N, C-alpha and C positions, 0 to 999 in steps of 0.2 A: 503495499500499498504506499504511494508516494503522494503527496500532500503539495501544495505550491500556493504560496500564501504573499502579498502583497498589502503593503502600510502606507500610508504617507500623503495621500490623496487631498483634496479639501479645495477651497476658493482664496484666487489669490488674485489682485491686482496687476494688469499689462507692467510687465520690470520688474515685477514679483520674482520668489524662489522657490521651489519645492523641492523636496528630497524623497524620492521613492527607494521602497526597501521591500526586497524579496528574499523569502529564503525556501528552498527547496527541504524537505527532510521524510522522514519513513523511511523506506526500502529504497536505498541508492549504492550501487555496485560502482557503477562509473558515471562520473557527473561529467557531458563535454558541453557543448552553450549554452548561456544562458545569457536572457536579453527581454527588449522590450519593444511591443507590438501596442499601436491604438489605436482605437476606431470611433471617428466623430461622428453625428451621426447624420446619413446619408449616404456616409463615405463607406469604402472597402476596408478593410484592416491592413494595415500599410508598419512596415519595421520600422520604428525608431531608431536602435543602437542594439547590437549584438555583440557578445565577446564571449570568444574562443575559451578554452583552458587552459591555454599556454596563454591568453593575453592580447590576442588579438582581435583590433573592435572593427567592427562594420556599422558604420551608421548612416542614415539618410539627409540629406545633402540640407534639407530646409532647417534640421538641429545641429549644425557641425558649428563651431565655435559659439554654442550656447550650452548644452549639453554633454554631462560627460554622464561615462559609464563607468563602472568599475564593480571589480569582486573580491570575495575572499572565500578563497578553496576551505579555507578548515572551518569554517562555517556553512558551507553551498548557500552562499548569501551575494546577491546583485543588488546591485545600487544604479539610482539616475539622477543626480544634480542636475535640475533643469533652473540654470537660469535665463533673464531676461526674458521674460516665459510673455507670448504673444495670444491674443484673442482666439487665434487659428491652431493655437495648443490645447486647445479645447477639444477634452476626449476620452473615452475611457481608454487606460491605458493597462495592458495584460501584461503580466510577467510569464515568460517562457522560458521551461527549461528543456533539454536533449539528453534523455540520460539513461542508461541501462540498468533497471533495476534491481537486477540481481544475478550472480554468476548463472546461474543456469536460461535466464531468459537470451536468448539467442541476438535479438535486434534490440535498438536502442530506439527509443520512442520520445515520443512531443507529448508535453506535461502543461498543463495552462493554470494559471492563477484566473480569479472569479474574476476579476477587473477591479480599479480603483479610479475612480470620478474625477478626474481634474477641470477644472471649472478657471478659466480667467478671463475675467469681465472685472470693467470699473462699477 
């Protein structure tokens, strides 16, 4: 049983900051990439930032220079520091984890958090 849980969403004014946290827990044999996706109303879910187990980062052009992704491998946690927030950043943010749940599991699997609402408005 694997659980992915986010926290840190909320309401913030344009130009403000938020820090999202996510922990993967339960049966985790091997943890690969972790990251963040978001979905705005009427839009498709899109990648915000992804970080591999080795620290390689992929991020959307729209957030480069403003958002920073990091992870703590010892804690199975990933973070998203969001600065200079804009109204267009308003979305539900989902934590993503790609992992192998046990030694008996052949494949890596995708796991998702429940989502946390980020609203940027004055």
